[in-house]
C-alpha positions in Angstrom: -11.9 -3.5 1.6 -12.6 -2.8 5.3 -14.8 0.2 6.2 -13.2 3.2 7.9 -14.2 3.9 11.5 -15.4 7.4 12.3 -11.9 8.3 13.6 -10.2 6.9 10.5 -12.7 8.7 8.3 -11.9 12.0 9.9 -8.1 11.4 9.5 -8.7 10.3 5.9 -10.6 13.5 5.2 -7.8 15.6 6.7 -5.1 13.9 4.7 -7.0 14.2 1.5 -7.2 17.9 2.0 -3.4 17.9 2.2 -3.2 15.8 -1.0 -2.4 12.6 0.8 -4.2 9.4 -0.3 -5.0 6.1 1.3 -4.6 3.1 -1.1 -6.2 -0.2 -0.1 -4.3 -3.0 -1.6 -4.8 -6.8 -1.7 -1.6 -8.4 -0.4 -0.9 -12.1 -0.7 0.0 -13.9 2.6 3.7 -14.5 1.9 4.3 -10.8 1.0 2.1 -9.5 3.8 4.1 -11.5 6.4 7.4 -10.3 4.9 6.2 -6.7 5.3 4.9 -7.4 8.8 8.3 -8.8 9.8 10.1 -5.8 8.3 12.2 -7.8 5.8 10.2 -6.5 2.8 10.3 -2.7 2.8 9.0 -2.1 -0.7 6.0 -2.9 -2.9 6.0 -3.4 -6.7 2.6 -2.4 -8.1 0.9 -1.4 -11.3 1.2 2.4 -11.5 -2.6 2.9 -11.9 -3.5 4.7 -8.7 -1.7 8.0 -8.7 0.7 7.0 -6.0 2.7 9.8 -4.3 5.3 10.0 -1.6 3.7 10.4 1.8 0.5 8.5 0.7 -0.5 5.6 2.9 -0.9 2.0 1.8 -3.4 -0.1 3.6 -2.2 -3.6 3.0 -5.0 -6.1 3.4 -3.9 -9.8 3.6 -5.8 -11.6 0.8 -5.5 -15.3 -0.1 -5.9 -15.7 -3.9 -6.6 -19.5 -3.5 -9.7 -18.9 -1.3 -10.4 -15.4 -2.6 -10.8 -14.3 1.0 -9.4 -11.6 3.2 -7.9 -12.8 6.5 -8.8 -9.6 8.4 -5.1 -8.7 9.0 -4.2 -5.2 7.9 -0.9 -3.2 7.9 -0.5 0.5 7.2 2.7 1.8 5.6 3.7 5.3 4.4 5.2 5.6 0.9 8.7 7.0 1.6 10.1 6.7 -1.9 9.0 6.0 -5.5 10.7 4.6 -8.5 8.5 4.7 -11.6 8.9 2.1 -14.4 10.7 2.8 -17.6 14.2 2.9 -16.1 16.6 0.6 -14.2 14.9 -2.5 -15.6 11.5 -1.7 -14.1 8.7 -2.2 -16.7 6.9 0.9 -17.8 3.5 1.1 -16.1 4.8 -0.2 -12.8 6.2 1.5 -9.7 8.4 0.4 -6.8 7.2 2.0 -3.6 9.5 2.3 -0.6 7.6 1.6 2.6 8.0 3.1 6.1 6.2 1.8 9.1 3.7 4.1 10.6 
């Protein structure tokens, strides 16, 4: 996970006061690139982080083969959520709609 600069730390603090969280997530290169290009506008994740609409995802490109971060980062706002247990989505997972920031 990349450290927050002073400016980002201040924004993070302000958002947390309003109940908005930043979630840092490892993202494999093929999925990172699809989000970057705008063709993948959702994330499917384990629902283990108290995700909420209006939270921010910090997608950090991570290569599972080398177990290394590339340094590339994208930020997306959660615009929609579909929790598991319905429509064929496994219980304990969530589909997050992404909006570019």
